[in-house]
RODO-2510 file (C-alpha; in nm, 4 decimals, decimal comma):
residues 187
     n   res          X          Y          Z
     1     x    -7,0253    -3,9830     1,2927
     2     x    -7,0009    -3,6621     1,4949
     3     x    -7,2499    -3,4916     1,7219
     4     x    -7,2636    -3,1385     1,8669
     5     x    -7,4573    -3,0661     2,1847
     6     x    -7,5244    -2,7231     2,3349
     7     x    -7,5513    -2,7583     2,7084
     8     x    -7,4344    -2,5494     3,0000
     9     x    -7,3641    -2,6717     3,3532
    10     x    -7,2007    -2,3595     3,4957
    11     x    -7,0081    -2,4801     3,8052
    12     x    -7,2017    -2,8007     3,8721
    13     x    -6,9259    -3,0551     3,8198
    14     x    -7,1180    -3,3568     3,9456
    15     x    -7,4039    -3,3067     3,6996
    16     x    -7,1594    -3,2464     3,4157
    17     x    -6,9642    -3,5634     3,5004
    18     x    -7,2813    -3,7703     3,5165
    19     x    -7,3968    -3,6383     3,1789
    20     x    -7,0577    -3,6968     3,0111
    21     x    -7,0451    -4,0522     3,1456
    22     x    -7,4022    -4,1097     3,0276
    23     x    -7,3018    -3,9870     2,6799
    24     x    -7,0122    -4,2358     2,6856
    25     x    -7,2509    -4,5128     2,7917
    26     x    -7,4611    -4,4246     2,4859
    27     x    -7,1545    -4,4517     2,2598
    28     x    -7,0266    -4,0933     2,2384
    29     x    -6,6691    -3,9790     2,3134
    30     x    -6,5998    -3,6136     2,3936
    31     x    -6,3521    -3,4736     2,1385
    32     x    -6,3864    -3,0989     2,1912
    33     x    -6,5534    -2,8191     2,3827
    34     x    -6,6596    -2,4643     2,3048
    35     x    -6,8052    -2,1816     2,5131
    36     x    -7,1565    -2,3183     2,4827
    37     x    -7,1178    -2,6762     2,3726
    38     x    -6,9575    -3,0140     2,3405
    39     x    -6,8391    -3,2091     2,0358
    40     x    -6,8664    -3,5884     2,0331
    41     x    -6,7750    -3,8716     1,8004
    42     x    -6,9080    -4,2254     1,8021
    43     x    -6,7237    -4,4827     2,0082
    44     x    -6,7788    -4,8154     2,1766
    45     x    -7,0477    -4,7819     2,4438
    46     x    -6,9027    -4,7095     2,7882
    47     x    -6,5438    -4,7017     2,6630
    48     x    -6,4532    -4,3776     2,8429
    49     x    -6,5063    -4,2293     3,1901
    50     x    -6,4987    -3,8599     3,2734
    51     x    -6,4208    -3,6424     3,5733
    52     x    -6,4464    -3,2648     3,5992
    53     x    -6,2013    -3,0568     3,8029
    54     x    -6,2354    -2,6910     3,8990
    55     x    -5,9111    -2,4978     3,8404
    56     x    -6,0252    -2,1339     3,8414
    57     x    -5,8797    -2,0977     4,1904
    58     x    -5,5319    -2,1821     4,0598
    59     x    -5,2688    -1,9636     3,9006
    60     x    -5,1866    -2,0266     3,5346
    61     x    -4,8638    -2,2025     3,6303
    62     x    -5,0337    -2,4211     3,8893
    63     x    -5,3091    -2,5153     3,6426
    64     x    -5,0541    -2,6048     3,3737
    65     x    -4,8581    -2,8208     3,6210
    66     x    -5,1779    -3,0010     3,7181
    67     x    -5,2640    -3,0676     3,3518
    68     x    -4,9125    -3,2027     3,2876
    69     x    -4,9403    -3,4317     3,5918
    70     x    -5,2753    -3,5655     3,4705
    71     x    -5,1417    -3,6239     3,1202
    72     x    -4,8382    -3,8020     3,2672
    73     x    -5,0832    -4,0394     3,4373
    74     x    -5,2271    -4,1209     3,0940
    75     x    -5,5393    -3,9071     3,1129
    76     x    -5,6665    -3,6934     2,8258
    77     x    -5,7517    -3,3378     2,9363
    78     x    -5,9835    -3,0776     2,7808
    79     x    -6,0517    -2,7254     2,9076
    80     x    -6,4066    -2,5948     2,9590
    81     x    -6,5432    -2,2577     3,0589
    82     x    -6,7637    -2,2032     3,3634
    83     x    -6,9427    -1,8940     3,2314
    84     x    -7,1042    -1,7836     2,9076
    85     x    -6,9221    -1,4553     2,8543
    86     x    -6,8476    -1,4116     2,4839
    87     x    -6,6472    -1,0878     2,5152
    88     x    -6,2791    -1,0538     2,4370
    89     x    -6,0173    -0,8637     2,6327
    90     x    -6,1957    -0,9363     2,9594
    91     x    -6,0346    -0,9407     3,3024
    92     x    -6,1979    -1,1208     3,5932
    93     x    -6,1143    -1,0789     3,9622
    94     x    -6,1348    -1,3973     4,1706
    95     x    -6,0836    -1,3111     4,5376
    96     x    -6,1138    -1,6780     4,6405
    97     x    -5,8207    -1,7913     4,4208
    98     x    -5,4633    -1,8569     4,5259
    99     x    -5,2036    -1,5864     4,4785
   100     x    -5,1226    -1,5532     4,1097
   101     x    -5,4713    -1,6680     4,0110
   102     x    -5,6827    -1,3844     4,1481
   103     x    -5,6746    -1,1878     3,8240
   104     x    -5,7800    -1,4029     3,5281
   105     x    -5,7424    -1,3004     3,1649
   106     x    -5,7702    -1,4834     2,8354
   107     x    -5,3951    -1,5511     2,8600
   108     x    -5,4316    -1,7166     3,2007
   109     x    -5,7372    -1,9163     3,3169
   110     x    -6,0314    -1,7115     3,1913
   111     x    -6,2647    -1,9421     2,9944
   112     x    -6,0543    -2,2353     3,1197
   113     x    -6,2055    -2,2703     3,4660
   114     x    -6,2786    -2,6419     3,4368
   115     x    -6,0842    -2,9463     3,3239
   116     x    -6,2640    -3,2421     3,1739
   117     x    -6,0453    -3,5460     3,2314
   118     x    -6,0960    -3,8633     3,0291
   119     x    -5,9650    -4,2134     3,0814
   120     x    -6,0398    -4,5417     2,9149
   121     x    -6,2882    -4,7432     3,1151
   122     x    -6,0938    -5,0435     3,2413
   123     x    -6,3184    -5,0990     3,5427
   124     x    -6,0561    -4,9540     3,7797
   125     x    -6,1291    -4,6646     4,0134
   126     x    -6,1053    -4,3251     3,8472
   127     x    -5,9728    -4,0930     4,1142
   128     x    -5,7952    -3,7645     4,0736
   129     x    -5,5982    -3,5314     4,2913
   130     x    -5,9226    -3,3294     4,3017
   131     x    -6,0739    -3,5231     4,5881
   132     x    -6,4198    -3,4826     4,7359
   133     x    -6,2618    -3,2716     5,0098
   134     x    -6,1144    -3,0325     4,7509
   135     x    -6,4488    -3,0120     4,5719
   136     x    -6,6217    -2,9507     4,9024
   137     x    -6,3773    -2,6680     4,9730
   138     x    -6,4384    -2,5099     4,6289
   139     x    -6,8177    -2,5354     4,6607
   140     x    -6,8042    -2,4067     5,0172
   141     x    -6,6051    -2,0976     4,9093
   142     x    -6,8484    -2,0291     4,6271
   143     x    -7,1427    -2,0744     4,8645
   144     x    -6,9785    -1,8300     5,1070
   145     x    -6,9582    -1,5647     4,8324
   146     x    -7,3291    -1,6214     4,7683
   147     x    -7,4045    -1,5664     5,1365
   148     x    -7,1948    -1,2471     5,1378
   149     x    -7,3849    -1,1190     4,8328
   150     x    -7,7177    -1,2096     4,9920
   151     x    -7,6363    -1,0285     5,3173
   152     x    -7,5071    -0,7235     5,1306
   153     x    -7,8204    -0,7024     4,9109
   154     x    -8,0499    -0,7466     5,2124
   155     x    -7,8668    -0,4752     5,4102
   156     x    -7,8983    -0,2378     5,1139
   157     x    -8,2682    -0,3263     5,0826
   158     x    -8,3342    -0,2558     5,4515
   159     x    -8,1175     0,0552     5,4845
   160     x    -8,2329     0,2024     5,1544
   161     x    -8,5916     0,0818     5,2000
   162     x    -8,5663    -0,0459     4,8444
   163     x    -8,7702    -0,3281     4,6987
   164     x    -8,5238    -0,3434     4,4085
   165     x    -8,2408    -0,4554     4,6379
   166     x    -8,4789    -0,7061     4,7921
   167     x    -8,5379    -0,8534     4,4488
   168     x    -8,1656    -0,8448     4,3687
   169     x    -8,1059    -1,0466     4,6882
   170     x    -8,2872    -1,3347     4,5194
   171     x    -7,9893    -1,3986     4,2866
   172     x    -7,7279    -1,4688     4,5552
   173     x    -7,9932    -1,6655     4,7446
   174     x    -8,0360    -1,8959     4,4445
   175     x    -7,6546    -1,9156     4,4079
   176     x    -7,6214    -2,0136     4,7748
   177     x    -7,8977    -2,2754     4,7634
   178     x    -7,7617    -2,4370     4,4465
   179     x    -7,4114    -2,4709     4,5906
   180     x    -7,5553    -2,5971     4,9180
   181     x    -7,7317    -2,8709     4,7192
   182     x    -7,4059    -2,9623     4,5410
   183     x    -7,2318    -2,9848     4,8799
   184     x    -7,5112    -3,2168     4,9935
   185     x    -7,4435    -3,4457     4,6955
   186     x    -7,0784    -3,4747     4,8007
   187     x    -7,1625    -3,5894     5,1533
***
């Protein structure tokens, strides 16, 4: 039996991991992903464990090398998007990424910002090269961009005496708070 679930976690890896592992505990194995969903098939309860790794800060070559290394370790790897943009021909600028990964297109890492890594649950520790320190660094960079956006919107609100910019400042504030909470979960 198969099951499709529409759910979106954005960049919250910890919540996504917990949910995927809960689905496995209920007897569902992840077999595919789409822009807005997940495809599962029935399996033995708790047979698989999942981790999520953020790779949008990598170049295409670096991401492919990482996937090959994970597969060489016996892990199964699926790509997942971190945004809900349905357009085609899009280019995204990522100033926080390493050189070679700052401009993302559909031929590089656009719509492939996350890796979902699966292993059979054999009661051994499931650790990846994406350590808590690396996750902390990714979340911290994303939180920093939220703070920059917040400060910029507030400056424009004050200088321009504009309530609109004050309201716009709410978005990066939410972004910053959410990533701050994710950082707190890692500590």
